[in-house]
N, C-alpha and C positions, 0 to 999 in steps of 0.2 A: 539337919540336912542328911539326906540318905547317902550311904556309902555304896557306890555302884562299881567298886572294884571287882573284877572277874579274873580268877586265876585258872589257867589250864594246866592240869597235871598230866604226866610228870614234867617238871621244869628243872633246868640245870643252869648253874653259874660256874664260871671258871676264871682263874687269873694266874698269871705267872710274871716273875720279875727276875732280872739278873743284875749283878753288880760285881765288877772285878771278875774273878774266876769262879764265882758261886751263883747258883740260882735256887729259887724256891717257887713252888707252884702248888695249886690245889683246885678242888672243885667241891660243889655240893649238889645233890639231887634231891628234890622234894617230890616224893611219890604221892603224898597227900599233905594236908595241913599238919598232920601228926607224925608222919614218918619221913625223916630226913637223914640221908647219908652224907657224911663229910669225910674228905680225905685230903691230906697234904703231904708233901715230901720235899726234901732238899737234895741238891746234887752239885757236883763240881763241873766247871766249864760251861760253855754255852752262852748264847746271847739272849737278850730280852725276847726277841722273836721266837727263838727256840723254846724258851721257858713257857711262853704263851701256847705254842703248838703242842708241847708236851702235856700241858694242863688240859687242853681241848681233847687231845687223844685219850687221856685218862678218863675224862668225862664220857666220851663216846664209847670207850671200851667197857666201862662199868655199866653204862646204860644197857649195852648189848648183853653183858653178863647177867643183868637182872631180867632180861627177856622183854624189855619194853619195846614195842614196835615203833614208837615215836618219842620225841623229846623236844620241848620248847627250850631254846637256849637264849 
């Protein structure tokens, strides 16, 4: 059976989570099948929604830093 998967680069994924008064979030950006940047960090305070938003902001900021005009999220 032929594999018809098609990937559009660059693509990015992000996630964030909070529990108690701690949060963790991160993202990765695949520029190609062989070049992938990954980043994660932890912090104090915040809700789950804020952790997700921080992860998305980090992904978008880093994509801008790389000079990519678009990003598939």
